[in-house]
C-alpha positions in Angstrom: -35.7 7.9 2.0 -31.9 8.2 2.4 -30.0 4.7 2.1 -27.4 6.6 3.9 -29.4 7.1 6.9 -27.3 4.5 9.1 -24.1 5.0 7.7 -21.6 6.9 10.5 -20.2 10.4 10.2 -16.6 10.2 10.6 -14.6 12.6 12.8 -17.8 13.5 15.0 -16.3 12.3 18.9 -16.2 8.5 17.9 -12.9 7.2 18.4 -13.9 3.7 17.2 -13.9 5.1 13.5 -10.0 6.0 14.2 -7.1 3.8 12.7 -5.4 1.4 14.9 -2.4 3.8 15.6 -4.8 6.0 17.8 -6.7 3.6 19.2 -4.1 1.9 21.0 -0.3 1.5 20.7 1.2 -0.8 17.9 2.5 -3.9 18.8 5.9 -5.4 18.5 5.2 -7.6 15.0 2.8 -5.4 14.1 5.0 -2.0 13.9 8.1 -3.9 12.4 5.8 -5.5 9.7 4.5 -2.1 8.6 7.7 -0.3 8.8 9.1 -3.3 6.2 6.3 -1.9 3.8 6.7 1.6 4.9 10.3 1.2 3.9 9.5 -0.6 0.9 7.5 2.4 -0.1 10.2 5.5 0.9 12.1 4.8 -2.2 10.5 7.4 -5.3 10.8 4.3 -7.9 9.6 1.8 -5.7 6.3 4.2 -4.9 6.0 5.1 -8.5 6.2 1.3 -9.7 3.4 0.6 -6.8 1.4 2.9 -8.5 1.9 1.9 -12.0 1.4 -1.9 -10.9 -2.1 -0.9 -9.0 -3.4 1.3 -12.1 -2.8 -0.7 -14.8 -5.4 -2.5 -16.5 -6.4 -5.8 -15.4 -5.0 -5.4 -12.2 -1.4 -6.5 -13.4 1.5 -5.6 -15.0 4.2 -7.4 -17.0 7.7 -6.4 -16.4 7.9 -5.5 -19.9 5.5 -2.3 -18.7 7.1 -1.4 -15.9 10.7 -0.2 -17.5 10.3 2.2 -20.0 9.0 5.0 -17.4 12.0 5.1 -15.6 15.4 6.3 -16.2 17.1 3.3 -14.9 18.2 -0.2 -15.7 16.4 -3.0 -16.3 18.2 -5.4 -12.9 17.7 -1.8 -10.7 14.2 -2.1 -11.6 13.8 -5.7 -10.6 15.8 -4.9 -7.4 13.6 -2.8 -6.6 10.5 -4.8 -8.0 11.8 -7.8 -5.3 12.1 -5.1 -2.2 8.0 -4.4 -3.1 7.9 -8.7 -3.7 9.9 -9.8 0.0 7.9 -6.7 2.0 4.5 -7.9 0.8 3.3 -5.1 -1.2 3.0 -6.8 -4.6 2.8 -10.3 -6.1 4.3 -12.0 -8.9 4.0 -15.1 -11.4 6.4 -16.5 -14.5 4.3 -16.3 -17.4 7.0 -17.9 -20.5 9.5 -15.3 -20.2 7.9 -12.5 -18.8 7.3 -11.9 -15.2 3.8 -10.5 -14.3 2.9 -8.4 -10.8 -0.5 -7.2 -8.9 -0.5 -5.3 -5.8 -1.6 -7.2 -2.6 -4.6 -6.1 -1.7 -4.7 -6.9 2.2 -1.1 -5.0 2.2 -3.0 -1.7 1.1 -5.6 -2.2 3.8 -2.9 -2.6 6.5 -1.4 0.6 5.1 -4.4 2.8 4.5 -5.9 1.4 7.9 -3.1 2.3 9.7 -2.9 6.1 7.9 -6.6 6.9 8.3 -6.6 9.3 11.0 -9.0 11.9 11.2 -8.0 15.4 12.1 -10.4 15.8 14.9 -8.8 12.9 16.9 -5.3 14.6 16.4 -6.3 18.0 17.7 -8.2 16.3 20.5 -4.7 14.5 21.7 
């Protein structure tokens, strides 16, 4: 017997499976919060920083590990990390002289849920 027998099939006339964006219009507060996150990610350096942090071994990265891959100054990297932190996408903690960063899973879950729009839902609109 298959363990997947009870799982729903996505994209088949089941609008309940769809992202909040498709189910109902976003409220003002939700739209403001999500737009802050998307705005923070609209910069290529910040998007790469988020990716570097998320994929770093152990799920967190020292700022000392984040400056090498970029052709910008350390203060510029710090600015971008501050923007990501203020948008709620990363958390941070000072340990001695270094600051460590990690991705906030709830923030990524919000963005992911919003963007999971099945193609079938778009075609039927």
